[in-house]
C-alpha positions in Angstrom: -1.1 26.1 23.1 0.1 22.4 22.9 -1.7 20.2 20.4 -2.8 16.7 21.6 0.5 15.1 20.7 2.6 17.5 22.6 0.2 17.4 25.5 0.4 13.5 25.8 4.1 13.7 25.6 4.3 16.4 28.2 2.0 14.5 30.3 4.1 11.3 30.3 7.0 13.5 31.4 4.9 14.8 34.2 3.7 11.5 35.4 7.4 10.1 35.3 8.6 13.1 37.5 5.5 13.0 39.7 5.8 9.3 40.4 9.5 9.7 41.3 8.9 12.7 43.8 5.3 13.0 44.7 1.7 13.4 43.5 1.0 16.7 45.0 -0.1 19.4 42.7 2.9 21.7 44.1 5.4 18.9 42.9 3.6 18.5 39.6 3.9 22.3 38.9 7.5 22.1 40.0 8.1 19.2 37.5 6.4 21.1 34.6 8.5 24.1 35.3 11.6 22.0 34.8 10.7 21.3 31.2 12.4 23.7 28.8 10.4 26.2 26.9 10.9 24.8 23.4 8.9 21.8 24.7 6.1 23.6 26.7 5.8 26.3 24.1 6.9 24.9 20.7 7.9 26.9 17.9 5.3 26.6 15.1 7.7 27.9 12.4 8.0 31.0 10.1 8.4 31.8 6.5 11.8 30.2 6.5 11.9 27.3 8.8 9.4 24.7 10.0 10.0 22.8 13.3 9.4 19.6 14.7 9.4 17.9 18.4 9.7 14.4 19.4 9.7 12.8 22.8 10.7 9.1 22.7 12.7 6.5 24.7 16.0 7.3 22.9 17.7 10.1 21.0 17.4 8.4 17.6 13.5 7.5 17.9 13.0 11.0 19.3 14.6 12.5 16.1 12.5 10.2 14.0 9.3 11.3 15.8 10.4 15.0 15.6 10.6 14.6 11.7 7.1 13.1 11.6 5.8 15.8 13.5 7.5 18.5 11.4 6.0 17.1 8.2 2.6 16.5 9.9 2.3 20.2 10.4 2.3 20.7 6.7 -0.3 17.7 6.6 -2.5 19.9 8.9 -2.4 22.8 6.5 -3.0 20.6 3.4 -5.8 18.7 5.0 -7.5 22.0 5.9 -7.1 23.1 2.4 -8.8 19.9 1.1 -11.6 20.2 3.6 -12.5 23.7 2.5 -11.7 23.5 -1.3 -14.3 21.3 -3.0 -13.2 22.0 -6.6 -12.2 18.9 -8.4 -9.3 20.0 -10.5 -7.4 16.7 -10.8 -9.1 13.4 -10.3 -6.0 11.6 -9.1 -5.3 14.1 -6.3 -8.9 14.6 -5.0 -9.6 10.8 -4.7 -7.4 10.9 -1.6 -9.6 10.4 1.5 -9.2 13.5 3.7 -8.5 11.8 6.8 -5.8 9.9 5.2 -3.8 12.8 4.0 -1.9 13.6 7.2 -0.9 9.8 7.6 0.4 9.7 4.0 2.4 12.9 4.4 3.9 11.6 7.6 5.6 8.7 5.4 7.7 11.3 3.6 11.3 10.8 4.4 13.1 13.9 5.2 17.0 14.0 4.9 18.0 17.8 5.1 17.2 18.8 8.7 19.2 20.0 11.8 18.7 18.9 15.2 18.7 22.3 17.2 17.7 21.0 20.7 18.0 17.9 22.6 17.5 17.1 26.2 17.2 14.0 28.3 14.1 14.2 30.4 14.4 11.0 32.4 16.1 7.5 32.6 14.4 6.6 29.4 12.9 9.8 27.9 14.5 12.1 25.3 13.2 15.2 23.9 14.5 16.5 20.4 13.7 19.5 18.3 14.4 19.6 14.6 14.3 22.2 12.0 14.4 22.3 8.3 14.6 25.3 5.8 11.5 25.4 3.7 13.2 26.4 0.5 15.8 23.7 0.9 13.3 21.2 1.8 11.1 22.2 -1.2 14.1 21.8 -3.5 15.1 18.3 -2.1 11.6 16.9 -2.5 11.2 18.4 -6.1 14.6 16.7 -7.0 13.2 13.5 -5.6 9.9 14.0 -7.4 11.7 14.5 -10.9 13.9 11.4 -10.2 10.9 9.3 -9.3 8.8 10.6 -12.3 11.6 10.0 -14.6 11.8 6.4 -13.6 8.2 5.9 -13.9 8.0 7.5 -17.5 10.9 4.9 -18.6 9.2 1.9 -17.0 5.8 2.9 -18.7 7.3 3.2 -22.0 9.2 0.0 -21.8 5.9 -1.9 -20.7 4.4 -1.5 -24.2 6.6 -4.1 -25.6 5.5 -6.7 -22.8 2.7 -9.5 -23.2 -0.8 -8.6 -22.1 -0.5 -10.0 -18.7 3.0 -8.5 -18.0 1.8 -5.1 -19.2 -1.3 -5.3 -16.8 1.0 -6.1 -13.9 3.7 -3.6 -14.6 1.1 -0.7 -15.3 -0.8 -1.5 -12.1 2.6 -1.5 -10.1 3.4 1.9 -11.7 0.0 3.2 -10.8 0.4 2.3 -7.2 3.8 4.0 -7.2 2.6 7.2 -8.8 -0.1 7.5 -6.3 2.4 7.2 -3.5 4.0 10.5 -4.7 0.8 12.4 -4.1 1.7 13.4 -0.5 5.1 14.6 -1.9 3.5 16.7 -4.5 1.2 18.2 -2.0 4.0 19.0 0.5 5.9 21.0 -2.2 2.8 22.8 -3.3 2.4 23.8 0.5 6.1 24.9 0.7 6.3 26.7 -2.8 3.4 28.6 -4.1 5.2 28.9 -7.4 5.2 25.1 -7.9 3.1 23.9 -10.8 1.6 20.5 -9.6 -0.8 20.3 -12.6 1.8 18.8 -14.8 2.3 16.0 -12.4 -1.3 15.3 -11.7 -2.1 15.3 -15.5 0.7 12.7 -16.1 -0.8 10.5 -13.2 -4.2 10.7 -14.8 -2.6 9.4 -17.9 -1.2 6.6 -16.0 -4.7 6.0 -14.4 -6.1 6.0 -18.1 -3.4 3.8 -19.2 -4.1 1.1 -16.5 -8.0 1.3 -17.1 -7.1 0.4 -20.8 -4.8 -2.5 -19.8 -7.4 -3.7 -17.1 -10.3 -3.7 -19.9 -7.8 -5.5 -22.5 -6.9 -8.3 -20.0 -9.3 -11.2 -20.2 -9.2 -14.9 -19.3 -10.5 -17.9 -21.3 -11.1 -20.9 -19.0 -11.6 -24.2 -20.7 -11.1 -27.9 -20.0 -12.3 -31.5 -20.3 -15.7 -32.6 -19.0 -14.2 -33.8 -15.8 -12.9 -30.3 -15.1 -16.2 -28.3 -15.4 -16.7 -28.0 -11.7 -13.1 -26.6 -11.3 -13.5 -24.4 -14.1 -16.5 -22.7 -12.5 -14.5 -22.2 -9.2 -11.7 -20.5 -11.1 -13.9 -18.3 -13.2 -15.9 -17.2 -10.1 -12.6 -16.3 -8.3 -11.5 -14.2 -11.3 -14.9 -12.5 -11.8 -15.1 -11.7 -8.1 -11.8 -9.9 -8.4 -13.1 -7.7 -11.1 -11.1 -9.4 -14.0 -12.8 -10.3 -17.3 -13.8 -13.6 -18.1 -14.7 -14.5 -21.7 -16.7 -17.3 -23.3 -14.9 -16.9 -26.6 -11.1 -16.8 -26.8 -9.5 -13.7 -28.3 -6.1 -12.9 -29.6 -5.1 -11.2 -26.3 -6.8 -13.7 -24.0 -5.0 -15.5 -21.3 -5.9 -19.3 -21.8 -6.2 -21.5 -18.6 -6.7 -25.0 -19.8 -7.5 -27.8 -17.3 -7.3 -31.5 -17.8 -8.7 -33.7 -14.8 -8.1 -37.5 -14.3 -9.2 -39.6 -11.3 -8.5 -43.2 -9.7 -10.3 -44.9 -7.0 -7.8 -46.2 -4.1 -9.4 -49.3 -2.6 -6.0 -50.2 -0.6 -7.2 -48.7 2.7 -10.2 -49.3 4.9 -11.8 -46.2 3.3 -11.9 -45.8 -0.3 -10.3 -42.8 -1.8 -11.0 -40.9 -5.0 -7.5 -39.3 -6.1 -8.1 -36.4 -8.4 -5.4 -35.0 -10.6 -5.6 -31.6 -12.2 -3.0 -30.6 -15.0 -3.3 -26.8 -15.3 -1.7 -24.7 -18.2 -1.7 -21.1 -18.7 -1.0 -19.6 -22.2 -0.7 -15.9 -23.4 -1.2 -16.1 -27.2 1.3 -19.0 -28.2 3.4 -19.1 -25.2 3.2 -21.1 -22.1 3.5 -18.8 -19.1 2.3 -20.8 -16.2 0.6 -23.8 -14.8 0.4 -26.4 -11.9 -0.2 -30.0 -11.1 -2.7 -30.5 -8.2 -3.6 -33.7 -6.4 -7.0 -33.8 -4.5 -8.0 -36.7 -2.4 -11.5 -37.1 -1.2 -13.4 -39.9 0.6 -15.2 -42.1 -1.8 -18.8 -43.3 -0.9 -19.7 -44.7 -4.3 -20.5 -41.4 -5.8 -17.9 -39.9 -7.9 -20.0 -36.9 -8.5 -19.9 -36.2 -4.8 -16.0 -36.7 -4.7 -15.8 -34.1 -7.5 -18.0 -31.8 -5.7 -16.1 -31.9 -2.4 -12.8 -31.6 -4.5 -14.1 -28.5 -6.0 -14.8 -26.9 -2.6 -11.3 -27.7 -1.5 -10.0 -26.1 -4.5 -11.9 -23.0 -3.9 -10.6 -23.0 -0.5 -7.0 -23.3 -1.5 -7.4 -20.5 -4.0 -8.8 -18.1 -1.1 -6.2 -19.1 1.2 -3.0 -19.5 -1.2 -4.0 -17.1 -3.9 -4.9 -18.0 -7.4 -1.4 -17.3 -8.4 -0.1 -20.2 -6.4 -2.8 -22.6 -7.1 -3.0 -21.9 -11.0 0.6 -21.1 -11.4 0.2 -17.6 -12.9 2.0 -14.3 -12.2 -1.0 -12.1 -11.7 -0.8 -8.8 -9.6 -4.0 -8.6 -7.5 -2.6 -6.1 -4.8 
């Protein structure tokens, strides 16, 4: 029985042929009979091979679609396993939302495959069948896993010598990359029952723990002169809203953000303008690691307090639209 994808693909072919000949049921039946058996009754695979079918506007797109279909069949199996098995063996793997498993698995790139069937169905419609040896596919993916994990381990080791902010950024990036390997690990597990995935998930749990440590260690100390108080509050609020630690007393590992604000009143035009200049410096321990110079212009109605209030609102808008990295001039990974 065709699944939804095959049904829609075949239906599109039937519509194409039906429109070009006739819409009668007899002609539709005749058009369906013209389709090869490998499309109407797709091979679901066996112990040795796994198959996939794709129907697209050109051959190359059809091959890519067939590869996605081939891997997604493993995704169905894995998704079913996750739905029925509620045991929490590895925190990392089990945090994946069930309905995202198939989508993640379909992103896996397959290189060892063969195109075993291809047929042009219409003016701009191609059908392709691909197959892959399960054992060879498993070996290929395991090789990729080892290579990726080796690189991650080296990066994790070298990150220890970096400064506080750089360690946070690097380990966060490593954690994201390690999580992206979950689908590959699950596919290998589905292909090879002897595959030990525990070592991989245990290592990724260590990365998760390491990131939590770096996340807790990273903190920001924001200070400035009296003119900068309204701007300090906006920056602090943004950091806190992004679940970053803001401290009231500087620590050895603190990222120091210092702000100095000056202003002048421009009376040269019809409307008086308050011109505020913010000088921002960012330090990690003893080193200057970022900063920026910002000029904010506000209408001056006789109240400098009102001008500062409006400028603070505009700074907040700039941070939301551009990111604090751009406004403050700091390399901070918030993705």
